[in-house]
N, CA, C and O atoms as a GROMACS GRO file, in nm:
protein
  420
    1MET      N    1  -0.868  -0.831   6.161
    1MET     CA    2  -0.771  -0.889   6.070
    1MET      C    3  -0.784  -1.040   6.076
    1MET      O    4  -0.781  -1.099   6.184
    2THR      N    5  -0.797  -1.102   5.960
    2THR     CA    6  -0.809  -1.247   5.955
    2THR      C    7  -0.673  -1.311   5.979
    2THR      O    8  -0.570  -1.244   5.976
    3GLY      N    9  -0.674  -1.442   6.003
    3GLY     CA   10  -0.550  -1.515   6.024
    3GLY      C   11  -0.455  -1.505   5.908
    3GLY      O   12  -0.334  -1.491   5.925
    4ASN      N   13  -0.512  -1.513   5.787
    4ASN     CA   14  -0.427  -1.502   5.667
    4ASN      C   15  -0.362  -1.364   5.658
    4ASN      O   16  -0.245  -1.353   5.621
    5GLN      N   17  -0.438  -1.261   5.690
    5GLN     CA   18  -0.382  -1.126   5.687
    5GLN      C   19  -0.273  -1.110   5.792
    5GLN      O   20  -0.170  -1.046   5.768
    6GLY      N   21  -0.295  -1.168   5.909
    6GLY     CA   22  -0.195  -1.162   6.015
    6GLY      C   23  -0.067  -1.234   5.974
    6GLY      O   24   0.043  -1.185   5.999
    7ASN      N   25  -0.083  -1.350   5.911
    7ASN     CA   26   0.033  -1.424   5.864
    7ASN      C   27   0.108  -1.346   5.756
    7ASN      O   28   0.230  -1.340   5.757
    8ALA      N   29   0.034  -1.288   5.663
    8ALA     CA   30   0.095  -1.210   5.556
    8ALA      C   31   0.165  -1.088   5.613
    8ALA      O   32   0.275  -1.053   5.570
    9ARG      N   33   0.102  -1.023   5.708
    9ARG     CA   34   0.162  -0.906   5.772
    9ARG      C   35   0.294  -0.944   5.839
    9ARG      O   36   0.394  -0.873   5.826
   10HIS      N   37   0.294  -1.056   5.909
   10HIS     CA   38   0.416  -1.105   5.974
   10HIS      C   39   0.523  -1.135   5.870
   10HIS      O   40   0.640  -1.102   5.888
   11GLU      N   41   0.483  -1.198   5.761
   11GLU     CA   42   0.578  -1.232   5.656
   11GLU      C   43   0.634  -1.106   5.588
   11GLU      O   44   0.751  -1.103   5.550
   12ILE      N   45   0.551  -1.004   5.573
   12ILE     CA   46   0.599  -0.877   5.518
   12ILE      C   47   0.706  -0.818   5.608
   12ILE      O   48   0.812  -0.776   5.561
   13VAL      N   49   0.679  -0.814   5.737
   13VAL     CA   50   0.776  -0.758   5.832
   13VAL      C   51   0.905  -0.841   5.830
   13VAL      O   52   1.014  -0.784   5.829
   14GLN      N   53   0.893  -0.973   5.830
   14GLN     CA   54   1.011  -1.058   5.828
   14GLN      C   55   1.092  -1.039   5.700
   14GLN      O   56   1.215  -1.037   5.703
   15THR      N   57   1.022  -1.025   5.588
   15THR     CA   58   1.090  -1.002   5.459
   15THR      C   59   1.163  -0.869   5.461
   15THR      O   60   1.278  -0.860   5.420
   16ALA      N   61   1.096  -0.765   5.508
   16ALA     CA   62   1.159  -0.632   5.515
   16ALA      C   63   1.280  -0.635   5.608
   16ALA      O   64   1.383  -0.574   5.578
   17MET      N   65   1.270  -0.704   5.720
   17MET     CA   66   1.382  -0.716   5.812
   17MET      C   67   1.500  -0.790   5.747
   17MET      O   68   1.616  -0.751   5.764
   18ALA      N   69   1.470  -0.894   5.672
   18ALA     CA   70   1.575  -0.969   5.603
   18ALA      C   71   1.643  -0.884   5.497
   18ALA      O   72   1.764  -0.896   5.475
   19MET      N   73   1.567  -0.798   5.432
   19MET     CA   74   1.625  -0.708   5.333
   19MET      C   75   1.717  -0.606   5.400
   19MET      O   76   1.826  -0.578   5.350
   20VAL      N   77   1.674  -0.552   5.512
   20VAL     CA   78   1.755  -0.454   5.585
   20VAL      C   79   1.885  -0.517   5.635
   20VAL      O   80   1.991  -0.455   5.629
   21SER      N   81   1.876  -0.640   5.683
   21SER     CA   82   1.995  -0.708   5.737
   21SER      C   83   2.081  -0.772   5.627
   21SER      O   84   2.186  -0.829   5.656
   22GLU      N   85   2.035  -0.761   5.504
   22GLU     CA   86   2.105  -0.815   5.388
   22GLU      C   87   2.112  -0.968   5.386
   22GLU      O   88   2.199  -1.025   5.320
   23SER      N   89   2.021  -1.033   5.458
   23SER     CA   90   2.014  -1.179   5.450
   23SER      C   91   1.922  -1.222   5.335
   23SER      O   92   1.911  -1.340   5.304
   24LEU      N   93   1.855  -1.125   5.274
   24LEU     CA   94   1.773  -1.147   5.155
   24LEU      C   95   1.805  -1.034   5.058
   24LEU      O   96   1.804  -0.917   5.096
   25ASP      N   97   1.833  -1.070   4.932
   25ASP     CA   98   1.868  -0.966   4.836
   25ASP      C   99   1.746  -0.878   4.809
   25ASP      O  100   1.631  -0.922   4.820
   26LEU      N  101   1.773  -0.754   4.774
   26LEU     CA  102   1.666  -0.655   4.757
   26LEU      C  103   1.572  -0.689   4.643
   26LEU      O  104   1.452  -0.660   4.652
   27VAL      N  105   1.622  -0.749   4.536
   27VAL     CA  106   1.536  -0.782   4.423
   27VAL      C  107   1.436  -0.890   4.463
   27VAL      O  108   1.315  -0.874   4.443
   28SER      N  109   1.484  -1.000   4.520
   28SER     CA  110   1.393  -1.108   4.563
   28SER      C  111   1.297  -1.058   4.670
   28SER      O  112   1.178  -1.090   4.667
   29GLY      N  113   1.349  -0.980   4.763
   29GLY     CA  114   1.265  -0.928   4.870
   29GLY      C  115   1.156  -0.836   4.820
   29GLY      O  116   1.041  -0.843   4.864
   30SER      N  117   1.191  -0.748   4.727
   30SER     CA  118   1.090  -0.656   4.675
   30SER      C  119   0.981  -0.731   4.599
   30SER      O  120   0.864  -0.694   4.606
   31ARG      N  121   1.020  -0.834   4.528
   31ARG     CA  122   0.920  -0.914   4.457
   31ARG      C  123   0.825  -0.982   4.557
   31ARG      O  124   0.705  -0.990   4.533
   32ARG      N  125   0.880  -1.029   4.666
   32ARG     CA  126   0.798  -1.093   4.769
   32ARG      C  127   0.704  -0.991   4.835
   32ARG      O  128   0.586  -1.019   4.856
   33LEU      N  129   0.757  -0.874   4.869
   33LEU     CA  130   0.674  -0.771   4.933
   33LEU      C  131   0.561  -0.727   4.842
   33LEU      O  132   0.448  -0.707   4.887
   34CYS      N  133   0.590  -0.712   4.713
   34CYS     CA  134   0.486  -0.669   4.619
   34CYS      C  135   0.374  -0.773   4.611
   34CYS      O  136   0.257  -0.738   4.596
   35SER      N  137   0.411  -0.898   4.620
   35SER     CA  138   0.311  -1.005   4.618
   35SER      C  139   0.229  -1.006   4.748
   35SER      O  140   0.107  -1.017   4.745
   36LEU      N  141   0.297  -0.995   4.860
   36LEU     CA  142   0.230  -1.005   4.990
   36LEU      C  143   0.141  -0.886   5.023
   36LEU      O  144   0.043  -0.901   5.096
   37ARG      N  145   0.172  -0.769   4.970
   37ARG     CA  146   0.094  -0.650   5.006
   37ARG      C  147  -0.053  -0.665   4.970
   37ARG      O  148  -0.140  -0.607   5.035
   38HIS      N  149  -0.082  -0.742   4.866
   38HIS     CA  150  -0.221  -0.764   4.826
   38HIS      C  151  -0.296  -0.846   4.931
   38HIS      O  152  -0.417  -0.829   4.950
   39GLU      N  153  -0.224  -0.934   4.999
   39GLU     CA  154  -0.287  -1.022   5.099
   39GLU      C  155  -0.330  -0.948   5.224
   39GLU      O  156  -0.413  -0.998   5.300
   40ILE      N  157  -0.275  -0.829   5.246
   40ILE     CA  158  -0.317  -0.751   5.364
   40ILE      C  159  -0.403  -0.632   5.324
   40ILE      O  160  -0.432  -0.544   5.406
   41GLY      N  161  -0.444  -0.629   5.198
   41GLY     CA  162  -0.530  -0.521   5.151
   41GLY      C  163  -0.457  -0.389   5.134
   41GLY      O  164  -0.518  -0.283   5.144
   42ALA      N  165  -0.326  -0.396   5.107
   42ALA     CA  166  -0.246  -0.274   5.092
   42ALA      C  167  -0.205  -0.251   4.947
   42ALA      O  168  -0.098  -0.198   4.920
   43SER      N  169  -0.290  -0.291   4.856
   43SER     CA  170  -0.258  -0.279   4.714
   43SER      C  171  -0.227  -0.136   4.672
   43SER      O  172  -0.145  -0.113   4.584
   44ASP      N  173  -0.293  -0.039   4.736
   44ASP     CA  174  -0.272   0.099   4.698
   44ASP      C  175  -0.207   0.182   4.810
   44ASP      O  176  -0.216   0.304   4.810
   45SER      N  177  -0.143   0.113   4.903
   45SER     CA  178  -0.080   0.181   5.016
   45SER      C  179   0.048   0.253   4.972
   45SER      O  180   0.136   0.193   4.910
   46GLU      N  181   0.057   0.381   5.005
   46GLU     CA  182   0.177   0.459   4.974
   46GLU      C  183   0.300   0.404   5.045
   46GLU      O  184   0.412   0.430   5.002
   47LEU      N  185   0.279   0.330   5.150
   47LEU     CA  186   0.390   0.270   5.225
   47LEU      C  187   0.477   0.182   5.134
   47LEU      O  188   0.598   0.173   5.153
   48PHE      N  189   0.414   0.120   5.036
   48PHE     CA  190   0.484   0.027   4.948
   48PHE      C  191   0.532   0.091   4.818
   48PHE      O  192   0.598   0.024   4.739
   49ASP      N  193   0.501   0.218   4.794
   49ASP     CA  194   0.537   0.282   4.667
   49ASP      C  195   0.685   0.270   4.631
   49ASP      O  196   0.716   0.237   4.517
   50PRO      N  197   0.779   0.296   4.724
   50PRO     CA  198   0.920   0.283   4.686
   50PRO      C  199   0.958   0.139   4.648
   50PRO      O  200   1.040   0.117   4.559
   51ILE      N  201   0.897   0.044   4.715
   51ILE     CA  202   0.924  -0.098   4.686
   51ILE      C  203   0.866  -0.134   4.549
   51ILE      O  204   0.930  -0.205   4.471
   52ILE      N  205   0.748  -0.086   4.521
   52ILE     CA  206   0.683  -0.114   4.392
   52ILE      C  207   0.768  -0.055   4.279
   52ILE      O  208   0.790  -0.121   4.177
   53GLY      N  209   0.814   0.068   4.296
   53GLY     CA  210   0.898   0.130   4.196
   53GLY      C  211   1.027   0.054   4.173
   53GLY      O  212   1.069   0.033   4.059
   54PHE      N  213   1.090   0.012   4.282
   54PHE     CA  214   1.214  -0.065   4.272
   54PHE      C  215   1.189  -0.198   4.202
   54PHE      O  216   1.266  -0.238   4.115
   55GLU      N  217   1.083  -0.265   4.240
   55GLU     CA  218   1.050  -0.395   4.179
   55GLU      C  219   1.024  -0.378   4.030
   55GLU      O  220   1.066  -0.461   3.950
   56SER      N  221   0.957  -0.272   3.994
   56SER     CA  222   0.928  -0.246   3.854
   56SER      C  223   1.056  -0.223   3.773
   56SER      O  224   1.070  -0.270   3.660
   57GLU      N  225   1.150  -0.151   3.832
   57GLU     CA  226   1.276  -0.122   3.765
   57GLU      C  227   1.369  -0.244   3.757
   57GLU      O  228   1.460  -0.248   3.675
   58THR      N  229   1.346  -0.344   3.842
   58THR     CA  230   1.435  -0.460   3.846
   58THR      C  231   1.369  -0.588   3.797
   58THR      O  232   1.427  -0.696   3.810
   59ASP      N  233   1.249  -0.578   3.742
   59ASP     CA  234   1.178  -0.700   3.704
   59ASP      C  235   1.242  -0.774   3.587
   59ASP      O  236   1.207  -0.889   3.561
   60ILE      N  237   1.335  -0.711   3.516
   60ILE     CA  238   1.402  -0.780   3.404
   60ILE      C  239   1.522  -0.862   3.449
   60ILE      O  240   1.578  -0.939   3.371
   61TYR      N  241   1.563  -0.845   3.574
   61TYR     CA  242   1.682  -0.914   3.622
   61TYR      C  243   1.645  -1.049   3.683
   61TYR      O  244   1.563  -1.057   3.774
   62PRO      N  245   1.707  -1.156   3.632
   62PRO     CA  246   1.674  -1.290   3.681
   62PRO      C  247   1.740  -1.317   3.816
   62PRO      O  248   1.854  -1.277   3.841
   63VAL      N  249   1.666  -1.387   3.902
   63VAL     CA  250   1.720  -1.432   4.031
   63VAL      C  251   1.687  -1.580   4.048
   63VAL      O  252   1.597  -1.633   3.983
   64GLY      N  253   1.761  -1.644   4.135
   64GLY     CA  254   1.734  -1.784   4.166
   64GLY      C  255   1.761  -1.878   4.050
   64GLY      O  256   1.852  -1.856   3.970
   65ASN      N  257   1.681  -1.982   4.043
   65ASN     CA  258   1.698  -2.088   3.944
   65ASN      C  259   1.681  -2.040   3.800
   65ASN      O  260   1.734  -2.102   3.708
   66VAL      N  261   1.609  -1.933   3.780
   66VAL     CA  262   1.584  -1.880   3.646
   66VAL      C  263   1.716  -1.841   3.579
   66VAL      O  264   1.727  -1.844   3.456
   67ARG      N  265   1.815  -1.804   3.658
   67ARG     CA  266   1.944  -1.761   3.602
   67ARG      C  267   2.008  -1.869   3.515
   67ARG      O  268   2.085  -1.837   3.425
   68ALA      N  269   1.978  -1.994   3.541
   68ALA     CA  270   2.036  -2.104   3.465
   68ALA      C  271   1.992  -2.101   3.318
   68ALA      O  272   2.055  -2.165   3.234
   69GLN      N  273   1.888  -2.030   3.288
   69GLN     CA  274   1.835  -2.023   3.153
   69GLN      C  275   1.903  -1.915   3.068
   69GLN      O  276   1.870  -1.899   2.951
   70TYR      N  277   1.996  -1.841   3.126
   70TYR     CA  278   2.064  -1.731   3.058
   70TYR      C  279   2.209  -1.767   3.029
   70TYR      O  280   2.270  -1.846   3.102
   71SER      N  281   2.264  -1.711   2.923
   71SER     CA  282   2.406  -1.732   2.893
   71SER      C  283   2.491  -1.656   2.994
   71SER      O  284   2.447  -1.555   3.051
   72GLN      N  285   2.612  -1.704   3.016
   72GLN     CA  286   2.702  -1.640   3.112
   72GLN      C  287   2.731  -1.496   3.073
   72GLN      O  288   2.733  -1.408   3.159
   73GLY      N  289   2.754  -1.472   2.945
   73GLY     CA  290   2.784  -1.336   2.900
   73GLY      C  291   2.671  -1.240   2.927
   73GLY      O  292   2.692  -1.128   2.973
   74TYR      N  293   2.550  -1.285   2.897
   74TYR     CA  294   2.433  -1.200   2.919
   74TYR      C  295   2.409  -1.178   3.069
   74TYR      O  296   2.373  -1.068   3.111
   75LEU      N  297   2.430  -1.283   3.150
   75LEU     CA  298   2.416  -1.268   3.295
   75LEU      C  299   2.515  -1.166   3.349
   75LEU      O  300   2.480  -1.086   3.436
   76GLN      N  301   2.637  -1.168   3.299
   76GLN     CA  302   2.737  -1.072   3.345
   76GLN      C  303   2.693  -0.929   3.314
   76GLN      O  304   2.708  -0.839   3.396
   77GLN      N  305   2.638  -0.910   3.195
   77GLN     CA  306   2.588  -0.777   3.157
   77GLN      C  307   2.474  -0.734   3.248
   77GLN      O  308   2.473  -0.621   3.298
   78LEU      N  309   2.378  -0.824   3.270
   78LEU     CA  310   2.264  -0.792   3.356
   78LEU      C  311   2.309  -0.766   3.499
   78LEU      O  312   2.260  -0.674   3.565
   79ASP      N  313   2.402  -0.847   3.548
   79ASP     CA  314   2.451  -0.830   3.685
   79ASP      C  315   2.520  -0.695   3.702
   79ASP      O  316   2.505  -0.631   3.806
   80GLN      N  317   2.595  -0.652   3.602
   80GLN     CA  318   2.662  -0.521   3.609
   80GLN      C  319   2.558  -0.408   3.612
   80GLN      O  320   2.569  -0.315   3.691
   81GLU      N  321   2.458  -0.418   3.525
   81GLU     CA  322   2.352  -0.317   3.523
   81GLU      C  323   2.281  -0.312   3.658
   81GLU      O  324   2.256  -0.204   3.712
   82LEU      N  325   2.249  -0.430   3.712
   82LEU     CA  326   2.179  -0.436   3.840
   82LEU      C  327   2.264  -0.378   3.952
   82LEU      O  328   2.214  -0.304   4.037
   83GLU      N  329   2.391  -0.410   3.953
   83GLU     CA  330   2.480  -0.359   4.057
   83GLU      C  331   2.483  -0.206   4.055
   83GLU      O  332   2.480  -0.143   4.161
   84GLU      N  333   2.489  -0.148   3.936
   84GLU     CA  334   2.489  -0.002   3.925
   84GLU      C  335   2.356   0.056   3.975
   84GLU      O  336   2.355   0.160   4.041
   85TYR      N  337   2.246  -0.009   3.942
   85TYR     CA  338   2.116   0.039   3.988
   85TYR      C  339   2.104   0.025   4.141
   85TYR      O  340   2.052   0.114   4.208
   86LEU      N  341   2.154  -0.085   4.194
   86LEU     CA  342   2.149  -0.106   4.339
   86LEU      C  343   2.230  -0.001   4.413
   86LEU      O  344   2.188   0.047   4.519
   87ASP      N  345   2.344   0.036   4.358
   87ASP     CA  346   2.426   0.140   4.422
   87ASP      C  347   2.347   0.269   4.440
   87ASP      O  348   2.360   0.337   4.542
   88ARG      N  349   2.265   0.301   4.342
   88ARG     CA  350   2.187   0.425   4.348
   88ARG      C  351   2.061   0.412   4.433
   88ARG      O  352   2.020   0.508   4.498
   89SER      N  353   1.998   0.295   4.432
   89SER     CA  354   1.865   0.283   4.490
   89SER      C  355   1.860   0.215   4.627
   89SER      O  356   1.758   0.222   4.695
   90LYS      N  357   1.966   0.150   4.668
   90LYS     CA  358   1.964   0.076   4.794
   90LYS      C  359   1.923   0.161   4.914
   90LYS      O  360   1.838   0.116   4.992
   91PRO      N  361   1.978   0.281   4.933
   91PRO     CA  362   1.937   0.359   5.052
   91PRO      C  363   1.786   0.383   5.059
   91PRO      O  364   1.728   0.373   5.167
   92ALA      N  365   1.724   0.413   4.948
   92ALA     CA  366   1.580   0.440   4.948
   92ALA      C  367   1.500   0.313   4.975
   92ALA      O  368   1.398   0.317   5.044
   93VAL      N  369   1.545   0.200   4.922
   93VAL     CA  370   1.475   0.074   4.943
   93VAL      C  371   1.486   0.032   5.090
   93VAL      O  372   1.388  -0.012   5.150
   94VAL      N  373   1.605   0.045   5.146
   94VAL     CA  374   1.624   0.008   5.287
   94VAL      C  375   1.541   0.100   5.377
   94VAL      O  376   1.481   0.054   5.474
   95ALA      N  377   1.538   0.227   5.345
   95ALA     CA  378   1.456   0.321   5.424
   95ALA      C  379   1.308   0.283   5.415
   95ALA      O  380   1.236   0.290   5.515
   96ALA      N  381   1.262   0.243   5.297
   96ALA     CA  382   1.122   0.200   5.281
   96ALA      C  383   1.096   0.075   5.362
   96ALA      O  384   0.990   0.062   5.424
   97CYS      N  385   1.191  -0.017   5.364
   97CYS     CA  386   1.175  -0.139   5.444
   97CYS      C  387   1.163  -0.104   5.593
   97CYS      O  388   1.083  -0.164   5.665
   98LYS      N  389   1.243  -0.010   5.637
   98LYS     CA  390   1.238   0.030   5.779
   98LYS      C  391   1.102   0.092   5.812
   98LYS      O  392   1.048   0.068   5.920
   99ARG      N  393   1.046   0.171   5.719
   99ARG     CA  394   0.913   0.229   5.741
   99ARG      C  395   0.806   0.119   5.746
   99ARG      O  396   0.712   0.126   5.826
  100ILE      N  397   0.820   0.019   5.662
  100ILE     CA  398   0.727  -0.095   5.662
  100ILE      C  399   0.735  -0.168   5.796
  100ILE      O  400   0.632  -0.201   5.854
  101ILE      N  401   0.854  -0.192   5.844
  101ILE     CA  402   0.874  -0.261   5.973
  101ILE      C  403   0.809  -0.180   6.085
  101ILE      O  404   0.738  -0.234   6.169
  102GLU      N  405   0.834  -0.048   6.086
  102GLU     CA  406   0.778   0.038   6.191
  102GLU      C  407   0.626   0.042   6.184
  102GLU      O  408   0.559   0.040   6.287
  103SER      N  409   0.573   0.046   6.064
  103SER     CA  410   0.428   0.059   6.047
  103SER      C  411   0.354  -0.071   6.074
  103SER      O  412   0.246  -0.070   6.134
  104LEU      N  413   0.410  -0.182   6.031
  104LEU     CA  414   0.339  -0.309   6.039
  104LEU      C  415   0.391  -0.402   6.149
  104LEU      O  416   0.326  -0.501   6.183
  105GLY      N  417   0.506  -0.370   6.203
  105GLY     CA  418   0.570  -0.458   6.303
  105GLY      C  419   0.507  -0.449   6.439
  105GLY      O  420   0.551  -0.517   6.532
   0.00000   0.00000   0.00000
């Protein structure tokens, strides 16, 4: 494993841990994990499938500074939709993060 792969692997584990502890929101975390998985050669790893699915379902929801580009009314609508989706999907995402931590940690 190269240094870059080791760093990416560490960052994946740290991101998954932050998601489990709720110090990083699941949407931002899943986007980060999907990006990092390519750096460790896990583009087609089943380990990341639940995260990839979650990221795909939430890619329309703005996070961070991008939110400033949306109207308040539209943000409220998107936030409500996201909250409902999170209620249903959070257990599976957290379980996937725990498997990632166990496998790569």
